[in-house]
N, C-alpha and C positions, 0 to 999 in steps of 0.2 A: 504493500499499500502506500503510495507516495503522493503528495502535492505538487503538481506542476504547475508553475504561473506563467503567463502568456509573455515574457519579457525576453526578448535577446536585442541586446544593443553591442556590437560590436567595433563602433566607431574610435574606442582607444588603440585597437590593433590595426585597421583598415583605412582609418582617417575619411578622405571624401569618397573611398568606394564601400563603405560601410552598411551595413542593413540595419535598420531600427523598425522592429515589427510592431511592438506596442509597448504599454508603460502601466505598470502595476501601482495604482496610487495606494497609500497606506489604508485607505478605507477600501479599495478591494482587497490588499492583503489581509485585512481583518476579516471579511468576509469568506476568504479562503483558509485562512487559518481557524476559524471557528468551524468550518466544514470538517478539516482534518481532526481537531480536537474531538469532535462527535465521533468521528470513524474510530479514532484512538480508544475511546469509551467501548465503542461496539465490539472491538476485538481485543480488549483489555490488554492494550500497548501499553509499555510503561514509559518509553523514550520516543522524542520527537527530534529527528535528526534535521539539521538546518544546513543546505547546500554550502553556502558560503558567507562569511562575514564582509568579505571586501573582494569578490571577484568582479571587478568594475567592469572590465572588458567584456563580459556577457551579460551585465545586467542583473547579476544575482549578488546584492548585496543588502546587508542590513546596519552597516557602518552610516552614520549621520553624514548628511550631504548639505549642500547649501539649499536646495529648493526643498527638501521636506524635514530638515534637520534631524531631529530624533524620533519622529513619528513612527518609523517602523519598530523602533524598540520599545516606544510605548504601545503600540498596538500588541507587540509579543507579551510584554509585561502584563498589561491588562487582560489578555486572551488567557494567560496562565493562571494569574490571581484569581478570576473569576471563574476558572474551569470547575 
């Protein structure tokens, strides 16, 4: 079981030949995260593995950025605390 977000941004590696397919806002991340946490309960899973803290080249990151600041981390914290 895994959560696959729809973000692929590879401009740091390919500059002006990059592909940007979509973007997941903190709000969308919250929805996906709630879904996966609910599935974890369903399957009695104990751990949630996060793909990357700072895989900027692929758009897979939770590290604070200039646009959303700490919002992804806040979503993660709130989701876990409220689970």
